[in-house]
N, C-alpha and C positions, 0 to 999 in steps of 0.2 A: 609458689609463684602466684602473682596477682595480675589481673588484666584490667586495664582501664580502656573503655571504648571512647574514641574520639573520631566523630564523623565516620570515615570509611576505613579507619585503622584501629588495630588493637595494640595498645601500648603495654609492653611486658615489664613487670617489676618483680624483683626478688625481695621477699620480705624476711627480715631477721629481727628477732626479739632482743632488745637491749635491756638486761635486768637493771634494777635499781642500783645505783652506785657504781656501775661499770664505767661510765663516762662522766663522772661528777653529776649524774642525774639523780634527782630526788624521787623519781618514779620510773617504773619500767615502761618502755614504749616500743612500738614496732617501727623499725627503720626500713624504708623501701629504697632499693637501688634500681635505677633504670637499666634494663638489659637491651632492649631493642623494640622495634615495631614490626607489625605484619599487616598486610591488607586484609580486610575482613573477607574478601572473596578469594584469598589465596588458598589453593587446593593442596599445597604442600609448604613446608617451612623453608624459606630461603636459606641457602647454605651459610650466608654471612651471619644469620641469626641462629641457626641450628648449632653452629660450632660453639656458641656461647652458653648453650643450655645443657643441663644434665639430662640423662635419659628420662628421668621422671618428669622433668619440666617439659621436655619435648613431647612426651605422651600427653601431658596436660594441654599443651597448645594444640596438638592434633585433635584432641577431643572437643575443645572449646571453640576452635576457629576453623581448622582445615576440614574436619569431617562435615560440619554443617555447610561449609562452602561447597564441598563436593556434592552433597545432597541437593543443595539449591541449584547448582549447575546442571545436575541430572534432571531436576524438575523442569528447568528452563528448556533443556533439549527436548524432553518429552512434549512440552507445550508447543515448542516450535514445530516439531514433527506433526503434532495433531493439527496445528493451524495450517500447515502446508497442505495437508490432505483434506481440509475442511472447505467445501464450496460455499457454505452458508454465509460466512462473513464477507466473501467476495460479492455475493448477490446482494447482501445488505448495502455494501458500498456502492454497487452498481445502481441499485434502486435510488440511493441518495443522489447520485450524480445525474440520473435520468430526471429526477424531480427538479434538480437545479436547471437542467437543460430545458425542461418544459417551461419554466418561468422565463428563461432567456429567449426562447423561441418566439415569444410574442413580439419581440423587436427584431429578431434575426432568425427567420424560419430555417429549419434544417432541410436537407435534401431528402427526397423519398428513398433514394438509394441507401442513405445512412440509416434511416428508420427500418428499411427492409433487412439490412445486415443485423441490426439489433434483434429484430423479431426472429430471424433465422437462428441466431445464436441461442435465444431463449427456447426456441422450439426443439433444439437438440439436447436439452437438459434431460437427464433421467430423473424421474420423480419417484417418491415413496409409493410402494404398492405395486410397482411394475418395473423392478430393477433389471429384468432380463429383456425388456422390450428393445427392439432394434430402434435405430434413430428414426423418428417419425418423418413422414414425407412432408415436404414443404406445403403449407396451407395457403400460400399466397404466391403470386407471380410478380417478381420485382418490376418487370416491364409494364405489367398492367397497373401496378401500384404507381409507377412513375407517370403513366398516362393519366391516371385519375388525379394525381397531384397537380400536373400541368393544367388540366382542365379546371381544377378548383382555383388555381392561381389566376388563370385567365378571367374567370368569373369574378374573383376578388378585385382584380384591377379594374374591370369594367364597371363594377358596382361602386367604385370609389374608395376602396380600401386604402389606397396610397394617395388619394387626392389627385391633383393635377401637377404636372411637371413645372418647375420654375422657368422663367424666361431665360435665365442664365445659370450655368453650373450644373446642368442636368446630369453630367457624368459623375458628379459627386453625390448624387442621391442614392439612397438605399435600393429603390426599385431598379435603377440602372445597373448598379454593381451586382445585384443578384441576377439580373437578366444576363449580364456578361458572363458571370460564372456558370449559369445554367446553359447558355449557348455553347460555352467552351466544353463543358462536361458531356453535352449531347452531340454536338457536331464538330468539336474541335479536332485539330490534327495531332494533339498530344497522345501519348500511349495510353493514358488513363481515360480517354473519352469513350462514350458509348458507341459512337460511330466506328472508331478503330477496333473496338472489341468485336462488334458485329462483322466487320470486314475480315478480321482475323479468323473468325469461325465460318466464314462463307455465307453468312445470311445477307450481307449487303456487298455489292460489288464496288470496287474502287473506281474512282473516276478514270475514264479512259481504258478500263479493264474489260 
């Protein structure tokens, strides 16, 4: 049996020697007869192909195609399992995304709440050298961070960071859109607002309550 590899398939040929003079030939030559094909990642011989093979030919195909395919699949499974358990590549990807966010935040600042959530997640990572340590206590207060961010925003606006509002179309400006979003997340009536969260926990009383 002879195998020719074409892209993702193994083409199977049966070779037979044709002696000189057997078929009006002046020289002996090898005649190849196509038997079938099998995918290079096939882990077993398809029945339609196997029934055309002798036991020796089937063993040959198993050794040349199926066994390597099974080994490759097993390596891929082990790599997938290792990758699933590995936090490092996730942190590499997170770092790349944060770097992209830093660049874009120059034109569209992010909320202090979002930054606090990222810091909190990073703070809960277990690091080399202290694998048994309990989750570290929060090193920042999200409300305090939000207050600091709002104060910084007020100073930025006052110092001319956004210039002056146009005579018309002020609602289409970035400062107005951000202010509307900020007002909504702080004092809005939606379930996700800071006001509703504080009311739910009893820190702030509801109107009329």
